ZAMARGU-4260 file (C-alpha; in steps of 0.2 Angstrom, whole numbers, plus 5000, padded with zeros to 4 digits):
<rodrens>
0) 5618/5746/5392 | 5622/5744/5373 | 5606/5753/5369 | 5591/5762/5378 | 5579/5747/5376
5) 5591/5734/5382 | 5596/5746/5397 | 5578/5749/5401 | 5573/5730/5399 | 5587/5725/5411
10) 5583/5740/5423 | 5565/5736/5424 | 5568/5717/5427 | 5580/5722/5442 | 5568/5735/5448
15) 5553/5723/5448 | 5564/5710/5457 | 5568/5722/5470 | 5550/5728/5473 | 5545/5709/5474
20) 5559/5705/5487 | 5554/5721/5497 | 5535/5716/5497 | 5540/5698/5501 | 5551/5704/5516
25) 5537/5715/5522 | 5524/5701/5520 | 5535/5688/5529 | 5538/5700/5544 | 5519/5703/5545
30) 5515/5685/5544 | 5529/5679/5556 | 5522/5668/5570 | 5524/5676/5587 | 5528/5660/5596
35) 5533/5644/5587 | 5536/5628/5596 | 5554/5622/5596 | 5558/5610/5582 | 5575/5602/5585
40) 5582/5590/5572 | 5585/5572/5577 | 5602/5566/5577 | 5609/5548/5575 | 5625/5553/5584
45) 5625/5557/5603 | 5627/5575/5598 | 5609/5580/5594 | 5600/5575/5610 | 5605/5586/5624
50) 5611/5602/5618 | 5604/5617/5627 | 5598/5630/5614 | 5597/5648/5619 | 5591/5660/5632
55) 5581/5676/5630 | 5585/5687/5646 | 5585/5675/5660 | 5572/5662/5654 | 5579/5646/5646
60) 5571/5642/5630 | 5574/5623/5627 | 5570/5613/5611 | 5555/5604/5618 | 5557/5589/5608
65) 5574/5584/5613 | 5580/5595/5628 | 5577/5589/5646 | 5571/5602/5659 | 5588/5604/5667
70) 5604/5607/5658 | 5614/5590/5657 | 5627/5588/5671 | 5622/5604/5680 | 5611/5608/5695
75) 5595/5617/5690 | 5600/5630/5703 | 5617/5633/5696 | 5621/5652/5695 | 5622/5661/5678
80) 5640/5664/5672 | 5647/5681/5675 | 5650/5692/5660 | 5666/5702/5657 | 5669/5717/5646
85) 5681/5716/5631 | 5687/5731/5622 | 5699/5730/5606 | 5702/5743/5593 | 5687/5737/5582
90) 5675/5729/5594 | 5667/5731/5611 | 5661/5714/5617 | 5653/5705/5632 | 5657/5687/5636
95) 5649/5675/5648 | 5662/5661/5645 | 5649/5651/5635 | 5642/5665/5624 | 5647/5681/5615
100) 5632/5691/5622 | 5636/5708/5614 | 5646/5714/5600 | 5647/5733/5596 | 5657/5737/5580
105) 5667/5752/5584 | 5672/5757/5566 | 5654/5756/5560 | 5642/5769/5565 | 5623/5766/5562
110) 5622/5781/5552 | 5634/5793/5543 | 5642/5804/5557 | 5631/5796/5570 | 5637/5793/5588
115) 5629/5776/5590 | 5638/5761/5583 | 5631/5745/5575 | 5627/5732/5588 | 5628/5716/5579
120) 5625/5705/5594 | 5615/5708/5609 | 5606/5699/5623 | 5591/5711/5623 | 5575/5702/5618
125) 5570/5714/5604 | 5588/5712/5595 | 5593/5695/5602 | 5608/5688/5593 | 5621/5678/5602
130) 5635/5666/5598 | 5635/5652/5610 | 5646/5636/5614 | 5647/5623/5627 | 5649/5604/5630
135) 5636/5590/5634 | 5642/5575/5644 | 5637/5558/5640 | 5625/5549/5651 | 5623/5564/5663
140) 5642/5567/5665 | 5645/5585/5671 | 5650/5597/5658 | 5648/5616/5655 | 5635/5623/5643
145) 5634/5640/5636 | 5622/5645/5649 | 5631/5639/5665 | 5648/5633/5670 | 5661/5644/5663
150) 5668/5658/5675 | 5681/5671/5672 | 5698/5665/5676 | 5703/5683/5680 | 5694/5699/5683
155) 5690/5711/5669 | 5688/5722/5660 | 5700/5717/5646 | 5706/5731/5636 | 5718/5730/5621
160) 5732/5742/5625 | 5741/5753/5612 | 5754/5742/5603 | 5746/5726/5609 | 5743/5714/5595
165) 5733/5701/5604 | 5721/5700/5619 | 5717/5684/5628 | 5701/5682/5639 | 5702/5666/5649
170) 5687/5656/5657 | 5687/5640/5667 | 5675/5627/5672 | 5679/5615/5686 | 5668/5600/5688
175) 5665/5590/5704 | 5672/5575/5695 | 5690/5583/5694 | 5688/5588/5675 | 5692/5606/5671
180) 5690/5615/5654 | 5699/5631/5651 | 5692/5641/5637 | 5702/5656/5630 | 5695/5669/5618
185) 5709/5677/5608 | 5706/5694/5600 | 5718/5701/5587 | 5721/5719/5583 | 5710/5725/5568
190) 5702/5708/5566 | 5684/5702/5568 | 5688/5683/5569 | 5690/5678/5587 | 5700/5662/5591
195) 5691/5651/5603 | 5702/5637/5611 | 5696/5624/5624 | 5708/5613/5634 | 5700/5599/5643
200) 5710/5591/5657 | 5704/5575/5665 | 5711/5574/5683 | 5699/5561/5688 | 5701/5542/5689
205) 5688/5539/5676 | 5686/5543/5657 | 5676/5558/5653 | 5665/5558/5637 | 5656/5572/5630
210) 5654/5582/5614 | 5655/5601/5610 | 5643/5612/5601 | 5643/5629/5594 | 5627/5639/5589
215) 5620/5655/5583 | 5603/5661/5590 | 5594/5677/5585 | 5578/5686/5582 | 5575/5695/5566
220) 5581/5713/5567 | 5573/5728/5559 | 5582/5737/5545 | 5591/5753/5549 | 5588/5759/5531
225) 5571/5757/5523 | 5563/5760/5507 | 5559/5750/5491 | 5575/5756/5482 | 5587/5753/5496
230) 5597/5737/5496 | 5595/5734/5514 | 5576/5732/5512 | 5579/5717/5501 | 5595/5710/5506
235) 5596/5692/5513 | 5593/5690/5531 | 5594/5673/5538 | 5605/5658/5541 | 5618/5651/5529
240) 5630/5637/5530 | 5643/5628/5520 | 5646/5609/5520 | 5657/5598/5510 | 5642/5588/5504
245) 5630/5602/5498 | 5642/5617/5497 | 5634/5634/5501 | 5616/5634/5507 | 5605/5647/5515
250) 5588/5649/5523 | 5578/5665/5526 | 5571/5667/5543 | 5553/5666/5536 | 5557/5649/5529
255) 5562/5641/5545 | 5545/5636/5551 | 5540/5631/5533 | 5554/5619/5530 | 5560/5603/5539
260) 5573/5606/5552 | 5591/5603/5545 | 5601/5589/5551 | 5616/5588/5539 | 5633/5580/5541
265) 5649/5589/5536 | 5668/5589/5538 | 5673/5607/5542 | 5663/5621/5533 | 5655/5635/5543
270) 5638/5641/5549 | 5632/5659/5550 | 5618/5672/5552 | 5619/5685/5538 | 5612/5702/5536
275) 5616/5717/5525 | 5634/5721/5527 | 5637/5711/5543 | 5637/5693/5549 | 5641/5681/5563
280) 5648/5664/5561 | 5656/5649/5569 | 5671/5641/5559 | 5676/5624/5566 | 5692/5615/5563
285) 5691/5611/5545 | 5696/5593/5548 | 5682/5590/5561 | 5666/5580/5557 | 5651/5590/5563
290) 5632/5589/5561 | 5623/5605/5556 | 5606/5608/5563 | 5592/5621/5563 | 5578/5624/5575
295) 5564/5637/5578 | 5562/5643/5596 | 5548/5652/5605 | 5551/5667/5616 | 5539/5680/5624
300) 5545/5693/5611 | 5542/5682/5596 | 5551/5668/5587 | 5570/5665/5588 | 5580/5655/5575
305) 5594/5643/5579 | 5608/5637/5568 | 5621/5625/5576 | 5635/5613/5573 | 5638/5598/5584
310) 5655/5590/5586 | 5659/5572/5588 | 5659/5563/5604 | 5676/5564/5612 | 5683/5553/5627
315) 5697/5560/5638 | 5706/5546/5648 | 5712/5550/5666 | 5727/5560/5667 | 5725/5566/5648
320) 5721/5582/5640 | 5711/5587/5624 | 5712/5603/5614 | 5699/5609/5602 | 5699/5625/5592
325) 5687/5636/5582 | 5685/5653/5576 | 5670/5665/5579 | 5667/5679/5567 | 5657/5694/5573
330) 5658/5709/5561 | 5657/5716/5544 | 5658/5707/5527 | 5676/5713/5524 | 5682/5703/5509
335) 5700/5703/5513 | 5698/5697/5531 | 5686/5684/5525 | 5698/5677/5512 | 5712/5677/5525
340) 5703/5664/5535 | 5707/5652/5521 | 5690/5643/5524 | 5682/5635/5509 | 5666/5644/5504
345) 5667/5657/5518 | 5668/5671/5504 | 5649/5666/5500 | 5645/5675/5517 | 5646/5691/5506
350) 5630/5687/5498 | 5632/5693/5481 | 5620/5680/5474 | 5612/5663/5477 | 5619/5658/5460
355) 5637/5652/5460 | 5641/5659/5443 | 5634/5677/5447 | 5643/5676/5464 | 5660/5671/5455
360) 5658/5686/5443 | 5654/5698/5457 | 5669/5692/5467 | 5680/5695/5451 | 5672/5712/5449
365) 5676/5717/5467 | 5694/5711/5465 | 5696/5723/5451 | 5686/5737/5460 | 5698/5735/5475
370) 5714/5736/5465 | 5707/5752/5457 | 5703/5759/5474 | 5721/5755/5479 | 5727/5767/5465
375) 5714/5781/5467 | 5710/5780/5486 | 5692/5784/5483 | 5678/5771/5481 | 5668/5783/5470
380) 5682/5785/5457 | 5685/5766/5459 | 5667/5763/5453 | 5670/5775/5438 | 5686/5766/5434
385) 5678/5748/5436 | 5664/5754/5424 | 5677/5759/5411 | 5685/5743/5413 | 5669/5733/5410
390) 5664/5744/5395 | 5681/5741/5387 | 5680/5722/5390 | 5662/5722/5383 | 5666/5734/5368
395) 5665/5720/5355 | 5648/5716/5360 | 5642/5734/5362 | 5649/5738/5345 | 5640/5724/5337
400) 5624/5730/5345 | 5626/5748/5340 | 5631/5743/5323 | 5615/5734/5321 | 5605/5749/5328
405) 5614/5760/5316 | 5610/5750/5301 | 5592/5749/5307 | 5592/5768/5307 | 5598/5768/5289
410) 5584/5756/5284 | 5571/5767/5292 | 5567/5777/5276 | 5565/5762/5265 | 5554/5753/5278
415) 5543/5769/5279 | 5541/5767/5260 | 5535/5749/5262 | 5523/5754/5276 | 5515/5768/5265
420) 5515/5755/5250 | 5506/5741/5259 | 5496/5751/5272 | 5486/5739/5284 | 5491/5723/5275
425) 5503/5717/5289 | 5507/5701/5280 | 5513/5708/5264 | 5522/5722/5274 | 5531/5708/5284
430) 5536/5698/5269 | 5542/5714/5260 | 5552/5719/5275 | 5560/5702/5277 | 5564/5702/5258
435) 5573/5719/5260 | 5583/5712/5275 | 5588/5697/5265 | 5593/5707/5250 | 5604/5719/5260
440) 5610/5704/5271 | 5605/5712/5287 | 5599/5703/5302 | 5588/5714/5314 | 5590/5702/5328
445) 5609/5703/5327 | 5610/5716/5341 | 5600/5705/5354 | 5612/5692/5358 | 5626/5704/5363
450) 5614/5712/5375 | 5608/5696/5383 | 5627/5690/5385 | 5630/5706/5395 | 5615/5704/5408
455) 5625/5692/5420 | 5639/5704/5421 | 5628/5719/5424 | 5618/5710/5437 | 5633/5704/5446
460) 5640/5722/5446 | 5624/5728/5453 | 5623/5716/5468 | 5642/5718/5471 | 5640/5737/5473
465) 5624/5734/5484 | 5632/5721/5496 | 5650/5728/5498 | 5652/5735/5516 | 5668/5743/5510
470) 5657/5756/5501 | 5646/5760/5517 | 5648/5778/5522 | 5662/5780/5509 | 5662/5798/5501
475) 5665/5802/5482 | 5666/5820/5479 | 5657/5836/5485 | 5639/5833/5489 | 5641/5813/5489
480) 5647/5809/5506 | 5639/5791/5507 | 5639/5780/5492 | 5626/5769/5500 | 5614/5783/5503
485) 5603/5792/5490 | 5610/5807/5481 | 5604/5821/5493 | 5601/5834/5478 | 5596/5821/5465
490) 5610/5827/5453 | 5615/5810/5448 | 5597/5803/5445 | 5593/5819/5434 | 5609/5817/5424
495) 5605/5799/5421 | 5588/5803/5415 | 5596/5816/5403 | 5608/5803/5396 | 5594/5790/5394
500) 5583/5802/5384 | 5597/5808/5373 | 5602/5789/5370 | 5584/5785/5366 | 5583/5800/5354
505) 5598/5792/5344 | 5590/5774/5344 | 5578/5770/5330 | 5562/5763/5335 | 5558/5745/5329
510) 5549/5743/5313 | 5531/5741/5315 | 5530/5747/5333 | 5513/5752/5338 | 5512/5771/5341
515) 5506/5769/5359 | 5521/5758/5362 | 5532/5772/5355 | 5524/5784/5367 | 5527/5773/5381
520) 5545/5770/5376 | 5548/5789/5376 | 5542/5791/5394 | 5551/5775/5401 | 5568/5785/5405
525) 5558/5797/5415 | 5549/5783/5424 | 5565/5774/5428 | 5573/5790/5433 | 5560/5793/5446
530) 5564/5775/5453 | 5582/5779/5454 | 5580/5795/5464 | 5580/5784/5480 | 5593/5772/5475
535) 5611/5772/5483 | 5622/5785/5475 | 5635/5772/5471 | 5623/5762/5460 | 5617/5778/5451
540) 5635/5783/5448 | 5638/5767/5440 | 5623/5769/5429 | 5628/5787/5424 | 5645/5782/5420
545) 5640/5767/5410 | 5627/5777/5401 | 5639/5791/5396 | 5652/5778/5389 | 5638/5769/5380
550) 5632/5786/5373 | 5650/5790/5367 | 5652/5773/5359 | 5635/5775/5350 | 5639/5792/5343
555) 5656/5785/5337 | 5648/5770/5328 | 5634/5780/5321 | 5646/5792/5313 | 5657/5778/5307
560) 5642/5768/5299 | 5635/5784/5291 | 5652/5788/5283 | 5653/5770/5277 | 5635/5770/5271
565) 5638/5786/5261 | 5654/5779/5253 | 5644/5763/5248 | 5630/5774/5241 | 5642/5784/5231
570) 5650/5769/5223 | 5633/5761/5219 | 5627/5777/5211 | 5643/5780/5201
</rodrens>
């Protein structure tokens, strides 16, 4: 920060916000209902009425307002679809044909050097999260849902071999009416986006009319990393979607029961369930008209939350076929892979901010960070490099503020004289001080505007570092082996406190500041340093680097202003 008070002001605002978000998250978890009646959104299209919602274990959980007791077009006694195991270089998955019921991320252990990987999706009730898709026939016409109908076209398991770029996993549904649907999941090496293609073949003598749906259903998951200073404690967890009408929107899980169910039309877009560093999403054909809906469901283990997109009604004539295609994302928030999908607004899944301007700034900062990382091959040094770039970009503003602070320091002796002359007469002291400023053409507020102009950049920088999965379990040097975990020996926080104290020592106190306020200001670096003890090392590294650069700039400008002041005084006295 340009000076210690601006630094502390912004830091304390951010800290207060983090503490509030943590408290709000804990409060919402404690107050969450244990069983909430389903609330399915009504639809003016045929797509809303008969969509099965989700299942927890083997018990169906219908949306009571709109879903009949039996799945449309299927016998109530129909068997559950068989699951197959899929293994690629980045994911271990289980598919039931109509749902991705498990997704273990092979490249992402839960903890540093841990043996257990992150399981993003699971059919277990306590960590329930599935990506589901199916069809609903018009007027009771038979169609496969995500619960029943699809069966494996060939026996598994399906394993991506060395050198194999794609792995296709086919399922098929055959109706009594002669209609078949072949569903193919296509996994690509190194990728977390799975292509899902349906081919409907009508071999009957009558038209077949139905609509397709895709949905995400999950129960809130407990954080792996806890603590008021860890970003995971206050990162967004909930539903998010992007529509052509309303752009990016999101709804935290604790808001589902408080807000009206969503029922929004869109062309293309996407729907997703977000958490810190990871997310699941459905991406329809971007030319397809869909309806985006939310619902809250009940289960024996607590509430579950549903976000779905419902496609248009489609009719397949006898002897004709119909192809539909979508993409399913199940993995980390990798910026490069997300951008490669070429889907408008999908980059907002990396939840840098709810505000578009801050999200845009954060995206730009990450782009620079990634380019620096390509050069130095170390995310810690990339943070240092990015901080240098930012400070260089902001140097004119920083210099203006430090110049104002240096002049304030030069005015201090004369202001003290005025304080001694007028004593407790604050009105006369204020008038005399303003007259001095006017005579010397000095504006004491000149340094405030540059500080406020920098706030959006530094806030975006903070959230970018907190949200970037690329930094997860990434080492820097020596004792820092995980930039998203706290410094194990507290070296960086202690260094940061030292820099803040030294910077404060060089920063003049504001004229007329109460002695008690001055004492509080002197201890604020220590108080903030204690809070930083448990912040991720990458964030503290950023503060340390920024503080060091700011201190160097301050020393340079103070020396320059003192030299100019001395030269000016010599001319005046000559």
